Structures are given as structure tokens and as C-alpha cells.
C-alpha positions in Angstrom: 17.5 -29.5 5.4 19.0 -31.3 7.5 21.2 -33.6 5.5 22.6 -37.1 6.0 25.3 -38.3 3.5 27.4 -41.5 4.8 30.2 -43.2 2.9 33.3 -45.5 2.7 36.6 -45.7 1.3 39.7 -47.3 1.1 43.2 -45.5 3.3 46.4 -44.9 1.2 48.9 -47.1 2.3 51.6 -45.0 3.1 49.3 -42.6 5.7 50.4 -42.8 8.9 48.8 -43.1 12.5 49.8 -39.5 13.5 48.7 -38.2 10.3 45.4 -40.1 10.4 45.0 -37.9 14.0 45.7 -35.1 12.6 43.3 -35.0 9.8 40.7 -35.4 12.3 41.4 -32.6 14.2 41.4 -30.5 11.2 38.4 -31.7 10.2 36.6 -31.6 13.6 37.2 -27.8 13.5 35.9 -27.6 9.8 33.5 -29.3 10.9 32.1 -27.1 14.2 32.6 -23.9 11.8 30.0 -25.4 9.4 27.2 -27.6 12.2 28.5 -30.0 11.1 28.7 -33.9 12.9 30.7 -36.3 11.5 31.1 -40.0 12.8 34.5 -41.8 11.4 34.9 -45.7 12.0 38.2 -47.1 10.8 39.4 -50.6 10.7 42.8 -49.6 9.8 42.0 -50.3 5.7 39.1 -48.8 5.4 36.9 -45.5 6.3 33.4 -45.2 7.3 31.7 -41.8 7.9 28.3 -40.0 8.8 27.9 -36.6 7.9 24.9 -34.4 9.1 24.0 -31.2 9.0 22.5 -28.5 6.6 22.7 -30.1 3.2 25.3 -26.9 1.6 27.8 -27.7 4.0 27.4 -31.3 4.3 28.0 -31.4 0.1 31.1 -28.8 0.8 32.7 -31.2 3.2 31.7 -34.5 1.2 32.9 -32.7 -2.0 36.6 -32.2 -0.3 36.7 -35.5 1.2 36.2 -37.1 -2.2 39.3 -34.8 -3.6 41.1 -35.4 -0.8 44.1 -38.0 -1.8 44.8 -39.9 1.1 42.1 -42.1 0.5 40.3 -43.7 -2.7 37.9 -45.9 -3.7 35.2 -43.2 -1.8 31.2 -44.6 -2.5 28.4 -43.0 -1.4 26.6 -45.6 1.0 23.4 -42.9 1.9 22.3 -39.5 0.7 19.0 -39.0 3.1 17.3 -36.2 5.4 16.1 -36.1 8.8 13.7 -34.2 11.1 16.5 -34.2 13.2 20.3 -34.9 14.0 21.3 -38.4 15.3 24.4 -36.8 17.5 23.8 -33.7 18.8 27.7 -32.9 19.2 29.0 -31.0 15.7 32.4 -31.7 15.2 34.5 -34.9 14.2 35.1 -38.0 16.3 37.0 -41.1 15.1 36.6 -44.2 16.7 39.0 -46.9 15.6 38.1 -50.6 15.7 41.2 -52.0 15.8 41.2 -50.9 19.5 37.6 -51.4 20.9 35.4 -54.6 20.9 32.7 -54.2 18.1 29.6 -53.8 20.6 31.6 -51.7 22.7 32.1 -49.7 19.5 28.5 -49.7 18.8 27.5 -48.7 22.0 29.6 -46.1 22.5 28.6 -44.4 18.8 24.4 -44.8 20.1 25.6 -43.2 23.6 26.1 -40.3 21.9 23.3 -40.3 20.1 20.7 -37.7 20.8 17.7 -39.0 23.2 15.6 -39.9 19.8 18.3 -42.4 18.0 19.7 -43.7 21.2 19.9 -47.1 21.9 17.9 -48.1 18.6 19.2 -49.3 15.5 15.8 -49.6 13.0 17.0 -46.3 11.6 18.7 -46.8 8.2 21.6 -44.8 8.7 22.3 -46.4 12.1 22.0 -49.9 10.3 24.7 -48.8 8.3 27.2 -48.7 11.4 26.0 -51.8 12.3 26.8 -53.3 8.6 30.2 -51.7 8.9 31.6 -53.0 12.6 30.6 -56.5 12.0 32.1 -56.9 8.4 28.9 -58.1 6.5 29.5 -57.0 3.4 33.1 -56.7 2.9 33.3 -58.9 0.6 32.0 -56.1 -1.5 34.5 -53.4 -1.0 36.5 -53.9 -4.1 39.7 -52.0 -4.4 39.8 -50.5 -8.2 42.9 -48.5 -8.8 43.0 -45.1 -10.5 42.1 -44.4 -14.0 45.4 -43.8 -15.1 46.6 -47.3 -14.4 45.7 -48.6 -17.6 46.1 -47.8 -21.4 43.7 -48.0 -24.3 45.2 -49.4 -27.2 43.5 -49.5 -30.5 44.0 -52.8 -32.0 44.9 -52.5 -35.7 44.2 -55.8 -36.7 40.8 -55.4 -35.0 38.2 -55.3 -37.7 37.4 -51.1 -38.5 36.0 -51.4 -41.9 34.6 -48.5 -44.6 30.9 -47.8 -44.7 28.8 -49.6 -46.8 25.7 -48.8 -48.4 23.1 -52.0 -49.5 20.2 -49.5 -50.6 20.5 -46.4 -51.4 16.3 -45.9 -51.1 16.3 -47.3 -47.7 15.0 -45.0 -44.9 17.4 -46.2 -42.8 20.6 -46.9 -41.6 22.7 -49.1 -38.9 25.4 -48.2 -36.6 27.3 -51.3 -35.9 28.8 -51.6 -31.7 31.0 -54.4 -30.8 30.1 -56.0 -27.2 33.9 -57.3 -25.7 35.3 -59.6 -23.3 38.3 -57.1 -22.3 40.7 -59.5 -20.7 40.4 -62.1 -22.9 40.7 -59.5 -25.8 37.8 -61.2 -27.6 34.3 -59.8 -29.8 31.4 -61.5 -28.4 29.1 -60.4 -31.0 28.2 -56.7 -32.6 24.8 -55.5 -32.2 23.1 -53.3 -34.3 21.8 -50.1 -33.7 18.9 -48.6 -35.6 19.8 -44.7 -37.3 18.3 -42.4 -40.0 20.7 -42.5 -42.9 22.3 -39.6 -41.5 22.9 -41.1 -38.5 20.0 -39.8 -36.4 18.8 -41.7 -33.4 16.2 -44.5 -34.0 13.4 -41.4 -32.4 14.2 -39.7 -35.4 13.4 -42.8 -37.2 10.2 -43.4 -35.4 8.7 -39.6 -35.8 5.6 -39.3 -36.8 4.5 -43.3 -37.1 2.2 -44.4 -34.8 0.3 -48.0 -33.7 0.7 -50.5 -36.3 2.8 -48.5 -38.7 5.1 -48.2 -36.1 5.7 -51.8 -35.5 5.5 -52.4 -39.3 8.9 -49.5 -39.6 10.8 -51.4 -36.8 10.0 -55.0 -38.4 11.1 -54.0 -41.8 14.1 -52.2 -41.0 15.4 -55.5 -39.6 15.9 -55.8 -43.3 18.8 -53.6 -44.0 20.2 -54.7 -40.5 21.0 -58.1 -42.1 22.0 -57.0 -45.5 24.2 -54.8 -43.8 25.9 -57.4 -41.7 26.0 -59.8 -44.4 28.3 -57.2 -46.7 30.2 -56.3 -43.6 30.6 -60.1 -43.4 29.7 -60.9 -40.2 28.8 -64.2 -40.8 31.6 -65.4 -38.2 30.1 -63.2 -35.1 27.1 -63.2 -33.2 25.3 -60.5 -34.1 21.9 -58.6 -32.3 19.3 -56.4 -33.5 17.0 -54.7 -31.4 13.1 -55.1 -31.5 10.2 -53.1 -29.8 8.6 -55.5 -27.4 4.7 -54.9 -29.1 6.4 -56.1 -32.8 6.5 -59.2 -32.3 2.7 -58.9 -31.2 1.7 -56.2 -33.6 2.8 -57.8 -36.7 1.9 -61.5 -36.7 4.4 -62.7 -39.3 6.9 -61.3 -37.7 9.2 -64.3 -36.6 8.7 -65.9 -40.3 9.7 -62.3 -41.8 13.4 -62.0 -39.5 13.6 -66.0 -40.5 13.3 -65.2 -44.2 15.8 -62.1 -44.5 18.0 -64.4 -42.3 18.2 -66.8 -44.8 18.4 -64.3 -48.0 21.4 -62.4 -46.5 23.3 -66.2 -45.7 22.9 -65.6 -42.2 21.3 -68.4 -39.1 19.0 -68.0 -36.4 21.9 -69.4 -34.1 24.1 -66.6 -34.3 21.5 -64.1 -34.2 19.8 -62.4 -30.7 17.0 -60.2 -31.0 17.3 -57.5 -28.0 13.8 -56.1 -26.5 13.9 -52.8 -24.3 11.8 -52.0 -21.2 11.2 -49.0 -22.4 7.4 -50.3 -23.8 4.3 -51.5 -22.1 4.1 -54.9 -23.2 0.0 -54.7 -23.0 -0.5 -58.4 -23.8 2.0 -60.3 -22.3 0.8 -63.7 -23.0 0.9 -63.0 -26.9 4.3 -61.6 -25.9 5.6 -64.7 -24.2 4.3 -66.7 -27.2 6.5 -64.7 -29.6 9.4 -65.1 -27.5 8.6 -69.0 -27.8 8.6 -69.0 -31.5 11.7 -66.8 -31.7 13.4 -69.6 -29.1 12.1 -72.2 -31.0 13.1 -71.2 -34.1 16.7 -71.0 -33.3 17.7 -67.4 -32.1 18.7 -65.9 -28.5 17.0 -63.3 -26.7 18.2 -61.2 -24.8 17.1 -57.7 -22.7 18.2 -54.6 -23.5 18.8 -51.6 -20.8 17.8 -53.8 -18.6 17.2 -51.7 -15.1 15.2 -48.6 -17.3 11.9 -49.2 -18.4 8.7 -50.4 -17.1 9.0 -54.1 -16.6 12.3 -54.5 -14.7 12.7 -58.0 -12.4 9.0 -58.7 -12.9 9.5 -59.6 -16.8 11.9 -61.8 -15.6 9.1 -63.9 -14.0 7.1 -64.1 -17.5 10.2 -65.6 -19.3 13.7 -65.7 -18.7 15.9 -64.5 -21.9 19.3 -65.8 -22.6 20.9 -62.5 -21.8 20.1 -59.0 -19.7 22.3 -55.7 -20.7 22.4 -53.5 -17.8 21.3 -50.3 -18.6 24.3 -47.0 -18.7 21.3 -45.3 -16.3 22.6 -48.3 -13.7 26.5 -48.4 -14.8 26.9 -44.7 -14.5 29.7 -43.9 -11.9 28.9 -47.1 -10.3 32.3 -47.0 -8.7 31.2 -44.3 -6.0 27.5 -45.4 -5.7 26.2 -47.5 -3.0 22.7 -48.0 -4.4 23.7 -48.5 -8.0 26.5 -51.2 -7.0 23.8 -53.3 -4.4 21.5 -53.3 -7.1 23.6 -54.4 -9.9 25.3 -57.2 -7.3 21.5 -58.4 -6.9 20.8 -58.5 -10.9 24.0 -60.6 -11.0 23.0 -62.9 -8.1 19.3 -63.0 -9.4 20.5 -63.9 -13.4 23.6 -66.6 -11.9 20.6 -68.5 -10.4 18.8 -68.4 -13.6 22.1 -69.1 -15.8 21.2 -66.2 -17.7 24.0 -63.8 -18.8 25.2 -60.9 -18.1 26.7 -58.0 -20.0 27.1 -54.2 -19.7 26.2 -51.7 -22.0 27.4 -47.7 -22.4 30.6 -47.9 -20.1 32.6 -45.2 -20.8 34.8 -44.9 -17.7 37.6 -47.4 -16.5 36.4 -47.3 -13.0 33.3 -48.1 -14.5 34.7 -51.3 -16.1 36.9 -52.2 -13.8 34.4 -52.0 -10.9 31.5 -54.1 -13.0 34.7 -56.7 -13.6 35.4 -56.9 -9.8 31.7 -57.8 -9.3 31.7 -60.6 -11.9 30.5 -59.0 -15.0 32.8 -59.9 -18.3 31.2 -58.5 -21.3 31.0 -54.8 -21.9 29.7 -52.9 -24.6 30.6 -48.9 -24.6 32.1 -46.0 -25.7 35.5 -46.5 -23.5 36.1 -49.7 -26.3 34.7 -48.8 -29.5 32.1 -46.6 -30.7 28.8 -47.2 -32.4 30.0 -46.8 -36.5 27.7 -45.9 -39.0 27.3 -48.4 -41.4 30.4 -49.9 -40.4 32.4 -51.6 -37.4 35.1 -49.1 -35.4 38.2 -51.1 -34.2 38.5 -52.0 -30.7 40.9 -50.2 -27.7 41.6 -52.8 -25.6 42.8 -52.0 -22.1 46.4 -52.7 -21.2 48.1 -52.0 -17.0 50.3 -49.7 -17.3 53.8 -51.3 -16.5 54.9 -48.4 -13.7 51.7 -49.1 -11.8 
């Protein structure tokens, strides 16, 4: 199957022009042997390359490229298929943009194309060429240092508590995980994550429950969440709990229930954020938005958790505007090397900035993910990189510290 991969990357500072030409000469032979076409653009700082050919050969060459220490910040922009080659000649060809006029380079590249693609730019892959040559996306080329540039130091002075139990007969418990600002070294809020008493997932808690019983159990569990928050002395923090979206619809007195339990446990609505996921279809959107208004009127903040993973997506923002969205792990995973993920997250950040909605990232597990998201404008994070969820307690936060010799 004819496969196309396009990537961009940063050249390492110690690479000479002579070694670059040697690299291209070696790649030309390797690509020709593998029946792969390589078109490489270079602007003095960044590489941009198209590879096309048999899928197995393209993937093998691209894997080797990703391991090459002569460049870094490799970002995959396109992985696609086509019925015919854009460029008929296999091998590798370099175009140094510093030596040619932009339009001259574009025309030269197109002149080397097959008759099907020659002189047109409505092909998606060729549009990437124009974007790179004209540098219209250059402000998004974040230079992310290697993961080993940072140490993550657990803060002995940060909150780290032993487990608390508020009701031995309770059918649920909660794991607590902080959301932090790494550079400010500040805990922004603490989220209560629903678990079974032995620590199993929410799916295990809801197993066997259907209809209204499922939503009543969801709401009832918050009684335990607020009691545990009080026992953990979280009154000084913002604190968040999760609700299924339809719980507010199916349990008419849900807001008053939350208010009563908050008051019983010495908390106040203004410190509580109610988070909704997109994992469930909201079948009665008018009733749901009416309940959201009740929450806001009572003093609660509202967030959309796992944004981008469920049924509603951006359309949910047209129905109501939350105080915060939390970008889902599936969008964050390896964002530092995925052009599509980067574009989507940047669009979400821009949209939320226009609506004055705070944006945070959850499920951050790698230093490179955090560094890219920080460069993109996100400053608040939640994930195993900084602190794992702790059943019935709160783990100490590991704050990032830049290594002095890097």
C-alpha cells in the first residue's frame, strides 16, 4: 500500500553543512533500495520531509529517522495513503531554502512531480510543503528540551497524608489527585476520583446499576467524597468531584443534595467544582443546562472533564460555557511528536481563550508532553508525572527542577 509520512524537526546545533550533505547522500541510497521517495526541505533550523512508498519500507525508514541524534523534536504531521506517487523518482533530494527564492523552491518541487500532481496544490500533502516554505506555522515550532533535562523532586513539605476512612459500611471510596502549576509550585485544586472501597475503577462501582439507580448511586457517592475531603482538611483548597451529566437531570433534587452535604462537612460551594465528562450522551440538553444554571447560581464552578474524548466535543460549549475544561489524555498522549494533536489542542486553547474558559491538561505522564503543553500556553496540569491518585489520601507532589548542567 502506498503510504505517505510527513514530519518536521529541529537540527542539532553541532551539525555541519558537510555532514548534512553526507546524510542526504546515504539516505538517497537507502531510500532507492527500499523503493521510497524522500523530499527534504531545510531552512537552516528545521527539517521538513516527505516520505512515500510501500508502507513497511516507509515505516522502517521513519523509525530510523526518529532515532537519529542529528535532529530532535520530530513531529509527525501527516500519515496518509494515496493511489499514486506524487514524485516518480525514488531516493532522497534536499532543497536548502536559504539558497533559493520561496516560489522557486515550490515550483522546482512541483516540477519533479508526476503528471497527476504536477503544478497543483489542492493535494493535502503538497499543501504542507507550501505551509513550511512560507513559514506560516513557524511560531508553533516549539523547541522542547530532552526529558532528561528535568528532575522531578517529591516535596517533603507538600501534603502527604495517611488513608482516612469516614464510613466503614460505605460502598465506595475516593482517590485524591492534585492539579498543580509546576513553575509556581502551587497546588491549584484537588480532585476526588471515584473508586470502590478496595480501589477499583468507577466502572466496578457502577457495575450492575442501570437507569435511575445508576444516577442515584453517582450522587450518593458524593456524600463520602465531601466527608473524606473534610477529614483530609481540604477546606483550604479548591476541590472537585465528578458527576455523570444525566445525574442532574434524572435526580431532580441533586443540587440541593450537594449543598446539604457540603454544609454538613464544613465546606462552601465556592470552593467546589463539579466536573462532567463527555462519556455519556446528554439526551435532555435543556434540562441539563437548566441544572447547570442552578449549580452556578448556588456558587459552584463547573468543568468539562476529559474534553475531546466523548460525544459532545466543541458542540457542548455552544450549550453552556464551563469555568474550565480539562483536555483528555487521548489528545495529550505523545503530543510533543504529533502534529494533529498539536493542532487540535492549539485550537481548543484559542477557542477557550476567546470564551475566558480556563484550560488544564490531565493524564500528563511524560516530561515532553508537559513541556510542549506549557509552551502552547497551558499552565495547570494533573497526571502521574507530578502526583499519582492516592486512595483515601493525597500523595506528595514531585515538582520539576531544571538540571544545572543542561
